[in-house]
N, C-alpha and C positions, 0 to 999 in steps of 0.2 A: 071352216073355222078360220079364225084369224089368230095371229100370234098375240101373246100377252107380254107386256113389259113389267118388270118389277124394279123398284127403287129401294136402296138401302141408304137413306139420307143421313149425312153427318154434317157437322158444322163447316168443314172445309171441302169434303169430297162426297160424292154420291155414287155408290156402286149401282150398276144396272145389270139386269139379266133379261134374256129374251127366250120365250118358248119357241118351239117349232110350230108350224101351222096346224098340226094335229093336237097340240096342247098336251103332249106326252112328256116332253123333256124340257128342262130348264138349263140354259147355257149362260155362264158368265159372259157379259157383253163388254162393257168398258166402264172405267171409273172416270167420272167427269168432275170438274171443279164445281162446287156448289153455286158459284156466281154465274156459271154458264148453263145451268140446268134448263132454263126456259128455252134458250137457243137450241140445246141438244134435243129437248122434247119436241119442239116444233119440227125439227128435221126428221127425227125418227118416226113420229106419228104419221107424217106424210109418206115417208119412204116405205114403211112397213104396213101402212093402212091399219094402224092400231085402233081399237075401240075400248080397250081395258088396260088400266095401269094399276098395279098393286103397290102400295106404299108400306114399307116396314113400319110398324107401330110399336114403339118401345115401352111396353108396360114393365113395371118392376116385377120381381119374382113374387111379391105379395099381391100382384094384380092391381096395383095402384098406379097413379100417374106421377111422372117425374118432370123435371124441367125440360128434358129432351122430348117427352111426350107432348108437352104444351107447344114446343117448337114445331113438332110434326103436324099438330092440328092447324097451326098458322100456315104452314106450307101447303097442307091439304086444301084449305080454304082458298089460298092463292091459285093453286093449280086448277081447282074446280071453276073458279072465275075466269081463268085464262083459257082453259080448254073445255068449254061446256059440252062439247060433242063426245067427250071421253068419260067413261065410267071409271071412277077412282074408288079403290077398295083399300081401306086401312086393314092391315093384316099383322097379327101378332108376330113379333120378330125376336122374342126372348131367346137369348143364348146363341143367335145365329152368328154374331161376330166372333164369339168364342169358338164356335165350331169351325168357322172359316179360317181362323188363325192356325188351325192344325195343318192346313194345306199349304202354308207359305213359310218362307224363311224370314223371320222377323228382323234379320240384319240387312236384308236386301230391300232397298227403297222401292224399287219397281214391284217386287213381290208384295210388299206391305200395301201398296195401292191396289193391287189385284185382289187383296183380301176383301175389299169393299164389294167388288163385283161377285166374288164367290159367295159372300153373305147374301147378296141380292138373289143369287141363284137358289140358295137354300130357302129363302122366303118364298120365291116363286114355286119351287118344288112342293112345298107344303100346301100352297094354294091350289096347285094343279091336282095334288092328291085329294084335296077337299072336293074339287069339282067332280073328279071321278067317283068319289064316294057318293055324292049327291045323285049322279046319273045312274048309279047302280041300285040306289034305294027305292 
């Protein structure tokens, strides 16, 4: 098995998380500047031999699309065009940022940045749980 990367995209920063090679665990990886995402992905795709990237897809609590949802669709299309060898998966990320905020000190700038990668780990964890469920069915 190969590792899976997850992204929690925001307007300024993108949180990332990486699974282990057995796809059991999701680990916060790093938070990158949104304008450096392509450069970061180029490096990590080659470094980790990735074939799947999960992108947090922000639907509203009413299961509708928001402005941020539309931005993620544009990002998704851009990434698919830039990295055609990678399988990109849009994955529901509702409430992950709120969950991640519980693990950081909101007054600490470095900790606030880390919240993005924690949110990405939560997204990845739910995706890995889904994969395990499918393999057991």
